[in-house]
N, C-alpha and C positions, 0 to 999 in steps of 0.2 A: 368490395370484402379484402381480398389484397391488399389494397391501397389504406383502407384502415390501419391495417397490420404493423404497416410503417410508418405510420404519418405522427403517432406518438413517438415512437423512438428516433424518430427524423428530431421532433420539436425536444426533445429533450436532450439530444447532441446540439444540436444547436443552441440552445439558453446553456448549455455547461461550456462551452467553447469560451463563454466571458468569462467562465470561474477561474481557469488557469491563466487569465492575461495577467500581464507585468503592469504592478502601475508606474503612471507617469512621474518622473521628478517632480512635477508639481503637485501631484496627488500624494506623494510621500511627504513633501514639503510639508501639506497642510495636515498630513497625518503625524510629524513631529509637533505640531504646533496644538494638536488636540488634547482634549481633558484626559485621556485614555494611556494610561503609562504603555500597556500591552503595546498600543499603534505607535506611540512614540519610540518603543525601543527597537520596535521592527524597522520603522522607517531609519532610525539612525544608525540600524546596521546597513541597511541596503543604501544610504545615498552614497555612502563614499564610493560605490563601485560606479558613481554618474560621472566619473571625471570629466565627459566634455561638459557638462552643466555645471562648472566650478562656480562659474557666476550664479547662478541659485541657489549652488548647495554649501558653499563655504559661509556665507549669511546667514541663510536658516541654521546651522552647524553652531553658530559663533553663540546664535539667541537659545540655543537648545543647552548651553554651558550653564543656563541659569536655571534649568529645569530641575523642581524638588528630585527626582529620582536621581539616587546615584547611579544605577545605570545608565541614565540618559545622559548624564553629564561624563562619564566614563566613555561611553560611547562616541559621544559628542567630539572630544578630546581625541580619542584613536581615529577616528573622522578625518577631523582636521587635519592632524601629523601626517595621514596618507598622502592628503593636498600639497606637501611638502612648500615651497616657496610660494605656491599659489593660494596660501593659505596665512601670509602675513600679515593681513589686518586683525588676525586671530589672535598675536600675541598679548597685545594689552588684557584681553578677555581671560586667556589662558595663564598669565600672570598673576590674577586675582584669584585662582583656584591652587595657586601652589599649596595653601593653608588650609584647604578645604578638609573637612571631619573624615570622611573618605580616606583611606590608606589608596584604594584603587586608584580615584579621581587623581590623586595627587601623583602617583607613578605615571598614570595616562599622561598627565598634562608635563611631565618631565622629559616623555620620550617624545609629544608631539610638538615642545618647542625646541627640541633637539633637530627633529626631522625638519622643521620649518625654516629653522636658523642657528645650525649647526654651529658657526664660528660665534656667536655669542650665549649660546645656552650647550654647555659640554654635554655630552652623553651621560645619562645618571649612571648608569652602568660599570660605566668605567671608572676604576680607582683616581682620585685626584692624585698629581704628584707631591710628594713630600714639601709641606715649604720649610725654605732655607732655614740654620738656626740663626733667631733673635726676631724672628717675623712672627 
């Protein structure tokens, strides 16, 4: 009788152990490619934390720049910027989004480009020096 009292709670605890399991990088990349915006949004926010998996994450984030959702495009740009030079392959895709209809995406793209290649993409928050007269 005493054994039965503990069997059900023990089984529930074992089953719930997987509930709090952190998704792998491959699972998050799959979520980013899903048709569910919520899954894409969660994945695009978590993937930049996987610095050791840049070879998997950067291409997935580049692909996510083409998402329908403004939030996913913005998150992908922010994520790519967090990888710095490791995300140099993203520059052409990011440049295409400089005219995105969403101002938040355009802002994230400017910051990302600066973090990836500051020599060629000045900080969008810094004022530009005045041009010389006659220019």
